[in-house]
N, C-alpha and C positions, 0 to 999 in steps of 0.2 A: 504494500500500500504506499502511496506517495500522497503527502499533504503539502501541496505547494504553499510556498510563502506568500502572504499577501491575499489569500483567498479565504472564503468561508466555505467550510467542508461540512457536510451533513453526513452522519453515519447513522445508517438505519439497519434495523434487523429484529427479529422476533427476541422476545425475552429469553436469555440464556445463549445468545449467540457471540457474546465477547465485548459488547460496547463499552461497557463500564470497566471490564478487564483492560481493554485498549487504552482508556483514559488512565487509568492507574498506572500502566506501564510508562506511558509518557510523562507522567508525574514522577516517575521512579519510586513509587511506593512499593513497587514489586520489581524484581529483576528478571528478566526472560529466561525460562527454563531451555527454550530452543531458540535459534536465530539471534537477531540483534534488533535493537531499536535505534536509529539514528536520528539526530537532529542537525541540520547543516552538515551532513557527512561525517558527524562525529558520533561515535558509539556513546549512548546515553550513560553507560556506566563509568566512561571516562570524564564526564562532566562533574564538576563539584556542585554538590546538592545545593548549597546556598545559592551559587550562580544560576543552577537550573530554575529554582523557584523564584528567584528574582525576575525572571524571564517569562514565567508562566502564571497565569490566574487560573485557578480551579474553582469550579463550582460542583459540588456532588449533588445527587438526588436530594438527601437530606441535609438541610443547613442546621449546623449545630448552633445553638443558643447559649451564650455564656450567660452567668449570673452578673450581670453588668448592665449599664444603660443601653438603650438603642445606639445612642452615638459611639459608645465604646464597642458594641457588637459590630458595627460596621467598620470602625477606625482600626480593627484588628488586622485589617488587610494593608494598612499604612499608617502607622502609629502617629507619624508627623504630618499628616495630611492637613492642608490649610482649610479654613472654611469654605472657600470658593471650590476646592476639589471635593469636599464633602458634599456640598450643596449639588454639584454637577453630577455626582454618582447617584445621589438620592432622585434626582430628577431623570436620569437614564434608567433608574430602576423602577420608575413610576411608585416611588414610596412616599410621596409627599402627603397624599390623603391619609395614610396610616399614621404618619407623623402628627398631622392635625387632629386625629380623633383620639390619641392617647393622652391621658391626664396630664403629663410633664412633657409632651413632644418628644423630641430627642433625648432628653434627660429621664424619660420614663425607664424604671429598672425592669428588665426581663428575667426570666428564669423560675425556677421552682418558687412558688409561693407569691410571685409577682405577677405583673402584666404578661398575658400570654398572647402570642400571635398565631393566626390561622396557618396552615400549611403554605397557602399562597403567599401570605405576608412574610413568612420565614424564607420562602423561595426568593422573593423580591429583595429581602434583606442580604441574602447570598449574592444575588446579581449586583447588588450595590457594592458588596465587598470587592466582587470581581472588577467592576468599573473603576473603583477606587484605586485598586492595585495597578491598572493601567499597564498590564504587562503586554509584550509584543505577541504572545501566545495565550489565546483565551481558550480554555478547555472546558465546556460546559455540558454538564450530564442532565439531560431532561429539564432545562432551564425554564420551561413554561408548563409543565405538566400539571401543575395545580392551580394554574390561572384561568381565569375567565376570559372570554374573547376581547373584551376591551383592554384589559391589561396585557394579555399576550400581543396585542396588536402594538401597544405602547413599547414593550419590550423589543419586538421585531424591529420596529422603527428606530429604536436606541442602537441595537447592534448593528444595523445596516448603516447608521450613520457613524459609528465608531469603528469602521474598518480600516481607515487610513493607517497603514504602517503596521497593521495587525494580521495575524492568522488566527482564524476562530474556527475551533473544532466543535461542532454540535451533535451530541448524541441524543437523538429524539424519535419517538414513534410518531410525533405530531407531524402530519403532512403539511402544515402551515409553515414549517421551517424551511421548506423547498422555496418559498418565495425570496429568501434572501441568501440562499446557497448558490455559490458558483459550481459546486460539484456535489454530487451525492454518491456515496459509497454504501453498498449493501453487503452487510455480514449474513452469511448462512451457515 
């Protein structure tokens, strides 16, 4: 498989075909048991993990919520983010309406015994992290699976608008992802 730099690549396939495994290999959460994974013609096992992660933004299917404010939950992707960078990530992830309804907005505490976010809201928080990290290679696992059509359209628009200088890999069952993809790869 070849994922050309500067493209939006959609990976599709039935459950169990290896979409999530592929993404985890690209993040080097696991090393391949057979073959090699290369980025820019370099074996991923030869790339320093910190350097690799600095250049990759990963959003998993399940967004982890830390016992912290919503602001801190997003800024975990870039601790020194400016207010402008944070606002841009929130806007790109269509998260503003969630912030407006929370009792203390961005300063609302999340986690056990605190304010709870729906699956779709957690997903948008995960996308805000990915947008805030602003890495050259965005790896997104089912980024809109829990979103309604309106929020999904907003996310698709944001992804399409943020492709300059980026390679985006989308693992998704949703056919709507094809609208912003340059290439579709089917795993079976």
